[in-house]
Each structure stands twice: as structure tokens, then as C-alpha cells.
C-alpha positions in Angstrom: -12.5 72.7 43.7 -15.0 71.0 41.6 -14.0 68.4 39.6 -15.6 66.5 36.5 -16.0 63.0 36.5 -15.8 60.9 33.6 -18.3 58.5 32.6 -19.3 56.2 29.5 -22.1 57.9 27.4 -24.8 54.2 26.9 -27.5 55.4 25.4 -28.8 59.1 24.3 -32.6 60.3 24.5 -32.8 63.8 22.5 -30.1 66.2 25.4 -30.2 63.0 27.8 -28.0 60.4 28.0 -27.5 57.8 30.3 -24.2 57.7 31.4 -21.9 54.6 33.3 -19.7 56.3 35.9 -17.7 53.8 37.5 -20.5 51.2 37.6 -23.0 53.7 38.5 -25.6 54.9 35.8 -26.9 58.2 36.1 -29.2 60.6 33.5 -26.9 63.3 32.6 -27.6 66.4 30.4 -25.8 67.4 27.0 -26.7 70.7 26.6 -23.9 72.3 27.1 -21.1 69.8 25.9 -19.0 70.9 23.3 -19.2 68.1 20.5 -22.2 65.5 19.3 -21.5 62.4 21.9 -23.2 58.9 21.1 -23.0 55.3 22.8 -19.3 54.5 23.7 -18.0 57.8 24.0 -16.8 59.4 27.3 -17.9 62.8 28.7 -16.6 64.8 31.7 -19.6 65.3 33.7 -20.2 68.1 36.5 -23.1 68.4 38.3 -25.2 66.5 36.3 -23.8 68.2 32.7 -21.8 66.8 30.3 -18.9 69.7 29.7 -16.6 68.0 27.5 -16.3 65.1 25.3 -13.4 63.1 26.3 -10.7 62.3 23.2 -10.3 58.8 22.4 -6.7 59.4 23.2 -7.1 60.7 26.8 -9.6 57.9 28.1 -7.2 55.5 29.7 -5.1 57.7 31.2 -8.1 60.0 32.6 -10.1 56.8 34.0 -6.9 55.6 35.2 -6.3 58.7 37.2 -9.7 58.7 38.7 -9.6 55.0 39.4 -6.6 55.5 41.5 -7.6 58.4 42.9 -11.0 56.8 44.0 -9.0 53.8 45.4 -6.1 55.1 47.3 -7.3 58.3 48.6 -10.2 57.2 50.6 -9.8 60.7 52.9 -8.6 63.1 50.5 -10.3 66.1 49.6 -10.2 65.6 46.0 -11.5 61.9 46.1 -14.6 63.4 48.8 -15.0 65.9 45.5 -15.2 63.2 42.8 -17.5 60.5 45.0 -19.7 64.1 45.6 -19.5 64.8 41.8 -20.7 61.4 41.0 -23.7 61.5 43.7 -24.6 64.7 42.7 -25.8 63.3 39.2 -28.5 61.9 41.0 -29.1 64.8 43.6 -30.2 67.2 41.1 -33.9 67.7 42.0 -36.1 65.7 40.2 -33.2 63.7 38.3 -34.4 59.7 39.0 -31.7 57.0 39.3 -31.4 55.5 36.1 
């Protein structure tokens, strides 16, 4: 199973955004996101691509769920997948840490 990871857009440069994922900033491609995003918006990231803008009314609940998952499920397979997804944003070849 693959999960997306929510993050807050910090800066947009054309089709690339700097996104904060729980304190880790990475570049994320905006080529396939479902609508325009700007600084302060939240997106769902999957392997370095924003796949969906998270509606404002869903942000608090989404972040709380992921924070609980990362905090309480250290050895859980879903938590490992989320951690892997956060790490994958920099593992795409040629993708620098921001």
C-alpha cells in the first residue's frame, strides 16, 4: 500500500513547490495536482508529486491523523510507509534536499 503525505506549501517556483512535511522541507512537483496551489495551502504528496490539494476544512483532521500515526505507531506498517513517503521526496534522482 502506498500513502500520500500531507504538507504545507512554503514557496512556489513554476511547477515546483517547496513543501514542509512535519518539519522536513522538500521540493515537490506540481504537474499533476488537481488545482492551483500557493504558499500556505496544503497538498497530498506521493513520491515527490503533489497529487491533490487538501481542502481547508480537511487540513486539521488530516494532520492530526498523520501526526498520531507517526507518533504512536513506530513499528506499524502504515507508519513506516508514511515515513518512507516523506523520505522519498528527496530520494527521487536529482532531487536535492531543500
